N, C-alpha and C positions, 0 to 999 in steps of 0.2 A: 171559379170560382169569381178572376179580376174579372172576363167578362159579362160575365151573370151582375157584378158591384154595375159594373158605367151602367148598365140596360136599363136599372133600378134607378139610378140615381142621378144620369144624366153626366154627358162628357165634360161640358160645362162645369155642369157642382164637383165630378171627380178634381177634372184640374186646379178649381179654389181648392180644395183640401186638400190639392198637394203642393198647394205655395205653400197655405196655410198652417202645411209637415212639415217643411222643411224648414220656416222661422220659427216655430217648436223646436225642433232638433237640432237647432243654430243657438237657442237657447238652452238646450238641454249640453250639447258636447260642449257651447263654452264656460259651464257652470260646472258640468266633471273634471273637466283640465282644473277651473280654481279648487274644487274638493278635494281633489288627491293632490294634489301640489299643497294643500291647505296639510291636508293629512301626512300625507308625509315630515313635511318637516315643523308638525303638529309640538313634538318632545322641544327642541327644540326654538318658539313658537314666547316672545314677548308680549307679551297683549299688553299694546300700550298707545293712546292716539297720538304719538309724539313720532315722526323716525330716529331709527334707531340707530347708535355705532356705526354699524358695519353699513348701512349704506350713504351716512351721515362718512366716514370714511371712501367710499366706492367716488362718490360725488366730487369733493372736494380733492380727492389725489391722482397722483395717476397710479393708485393703485393695480390696480384693472390691467393696464399692460404692462407693467409690471412681473405681474404673478402669469400673465394671460391667459387671463377668462378672460371666456368667450361674447361679453354681453359689457357694457359701460353705463353707468346710468349718470343723470348729467343732473350740475348741482342749480341752475334752471330748477326742476324738478321739486329737489325740496323745495327752493324756496314760490316756488307759483303753487304747489297742494301741502294742503294735510295727506297725511298718508290713504286715507278711508276716506274721500274723493277722489286721490287716484287711483286708489282700486275700484270703482261702482265709474269713472268714466274710460279708463284702458275697458271692462268689464263691457261694458254697454258696446266698446267702440270696438268689439275684439265680435260679440253678438252681432254687431249691424255688419262685420266683412264676411261673414261662416254667411250669416246668410245672402248677402247680395253675389256670393261665388255658388254657391249653393240655388239661386232664381233664376242666375243665370243661366249655371248649367242645364237644369232641365229645363229651359225655356231651350235654348240652341238644341241639345240631343234634343229635342221634344222633332226641334224644323226637320229637321235633317233624316229624324231616326240612325242616326250613328254619331258619337260619343263628339262629337262637334265641343259640345260643352263644357266636356271635360279638360280637353285640350284646351278651349279660351279661354278654363278655367288654372290652368296651368298656366297660359300666358299669362298671365297677369302677374304672377313669383317674376315670370322672364319681364315685361316692363315694368316692374321696381328696381331690377339688381341694373336696368338699361340704366333709367332714371338715374340711382346712385355712379355709374360708372361712367357711364356714356353725357349723361343728358343734361342741363341746367337743371337748376333741383326744382325752378319755380314748377315743372312738373308734374311734382312730388299729387299734383293737389285734384291731381287725374287718376291717380293709384289707387285704392281700396285697399293697398294691403300698409300704407302711409299712410291713408289717411287713422288707416287703427291705432298706428300708434301712436302713444299718450307723451313721448317727445317728441312727433313734430309739430303736437300742438304748442305747449311750449315758446317755439320759436317763431317772435312776430313776423319772422322774418316773410318765410312762408302761408301763411297771414291763415293759419287754418287755427281753425277752433271746430272746437267739440259738434257744435251748432251747423258749421260747414259739414262735417261727416257723419253728420246721425241725419242732415238735409239729404248730401251726398249718395246714401248707401240708401235711405229709405227713396229718395224718389228712386231710383236705379232695381227695387225693388219691386215700386209700386209696377213702372212701365215693362218691366219686365215679366209682371205677374197679370198685366191685362191684355202683352201679349198673348201670349200661354193660355188667357182664356179667349180671347180674341181668339185664334188660331183653332183651337176645338168649335166656334161657333162657325166658322170661315166652311171649316172640315165638313161641318154638317153637309 
């Protein structure tokens, strides 16, 4: 049925549909992660519009290091954002990163007819690790994974804002979508 649908819709429309599918599934994936984590924690959630005691303690003390927690909370996050705004910014940045990586995988898999795009997506993870361990931190402006972290947006040294992060991702998604579409038109 795949061949029949391509013949009926055309390769350009099929490619545009796949790009929109990636955007939609990235959104659903991000929403699903938020929903499941909220449902798991639902009995323990105290719905209020300010930061809770636990987040305040984690941000203001060295408790994460002392108790071996795998994450830390920056005090600047608590000062810079209300919880609902932090959540919205974080989800938006995560969605844009997932869409960026999905479009990247789609384009390069399509260009090579091999899983090169998938490996390139994994390469972005290693790029992020390389930046944090070997390079100057100014390089995080060019890492999709770092741009999706709200903690990097509160550190003015990096010059990363939500607007910059979303612009970077949207530009990348648009370019990769256009290249995927152009590839189909050229291959005709």
